[in-house]
N, C-alpha and C positions, 0 to 999 in steps of 0.2 A: 828077587823082589819084584812084585807085580805092581803095575801102575794103572790108574784109571783117571780120566778127566770128566768132570760133570759141570754143567752150567748151574749156577746159583744166582739169586738176586744180587749177590755182592761180587760177582765175577766167577771165573772158572776155578773150581777147586781141584787140586791134584791130590789123589788118594794113593798112598803107598802101603803095602803090607804083604804078608805071606801067611803061611799056615800057622805061624806063631802069633799072629795078630796084626793089628794096624800099627804102623810105625810113624806115619806122618800124614797129616792132612793140612795142606797149605792153600792159601788163596793167591792166585796169580794176578799180577797187575796187567800183564800182557794178554792179548786175546788168544785163547787156545780153543781150538775146535773140540767140543765135547765128544767123547767116544760113543760109538753106537753099541758096541759090544764090550762087556766088562769081563775081566778075569774072574773065574768062578769064586776065587777066594775073597774077592772084593764086592761081590754082588750084594751081600747083606748090608755092607757099609753104604753103598750107593742107595739102596732102598731106604735105609733108615735116615740118611741125610735128606733125601727127597721128602720123606714124611715130615721131618723137622721143619723144612722150609714151607711146607704146605700147612703148618700149624697143627699137624696130627700127632706129633711125637714130642714128648717132654723129657724123656730119658733115653739113653742109648744102652743097648745090650750087645756089645761087641767085644771080642777078644782084643786087648790092647797090648802093644809091645813097644812103647816109646823108649828111645835110647837116651840115657842121661846119667848123671851122678845119682848116688843114693839120696842125697839131699833133694835134688830136683824131683826125683820120683816121689819122695815123701810129700812135697808141695803139690805135685800134680794129683796125687791121691786125695789130698785134702780138698782140692778144687772140685773134685767129682761129687763132693757132699753138699755143694751149694745148690739148693733147689732151683728148678726152672722158675723164672719170674721173680727171683730174689737176687739181692746183691749182698756183698760183704766188703769190708774195707781191708786194705793191706794190713793195717794194725790188728784188726780182729782175726785175720788169717794167721798172723804171727802168734797171737795169743792161743789160737787153736793148736798151733804146732808146738807151743810151750816155750817160746823164746822171743819176747818183744824186741830184743836188741837185734834180732836177725831180719828186721824189716827190709833192708836193702837186698839181702840175699834172697829173701822170699820174693821180692819184686823182680829180681833178676831171673829167678827160676820160673816165675810166672811168664815173663817175657820170652823164655826159651821153650815154652810149651809147644811140642811138635804136633799136637792133635787138636787143631782148631775146631771149635764148637763141641766136639765130643768130650774133651776136658775143658770145661767152660771158664777159661781165664777171663773172658769178657765180662764176667759177673763180679769182678773185683774192681772196686772204685776207690777214690780217695776218701779219707775220713770225713772230709767236708762235703761229700757227695759228688765231687767233680769227677769227670771222666778222664782219668789220668792214663798215660801211656798204654798203647795197644799196638802190638807188632803189625797187625793187619790194617792199622790206621784208625784214628778216632771216629771217622765217619762210619766205618763198619761196626765198631763197638756200639755206637749210638743206635745204628739200625738193629743190631742183634738184641739190645736191651729193649728197644721199642717193640720188636717182634715178640719178645717173651713177656711183655708187660701184661698183667692181668686186666688192666683198663685200656681198652682199645679206643682210640679216637674215632669218631664218626663224622662224616661230612654233614653239613646242614642240608645238603641237597640230595641225600640218599632216601 
């Protein structure tokens, strides 16, 4: 397993993967010095994440290899179909998956998503529009949704 650390506007991201694909991208709360050189197998992920934060990338094209149950993988696959700049509710996500009674299981799988940003679990919100649970912290979820918002706020002084 190869590892890389990069600086993002939300903290240091730890990227893990190998020739089978990315297995984990997590945000670290502790300060971690970003790497200057990256394992070759992770270079494309580093490049695409930098593009995302620069506002130049709206979709990712990376081989993914997250570890989880079949149900979790089904939820993570569904998350990848939420377009950039859009959100869906947990209830709508369960409807997409075909079982509205599975809302808690879907929410739990969403919370266990190991591929921060690439599998966009931050795009799932409460049915009432509230920013509900996010493993990376609600302040990061809010930042990501604002970053992806099609309507950018501008300062009066620009």
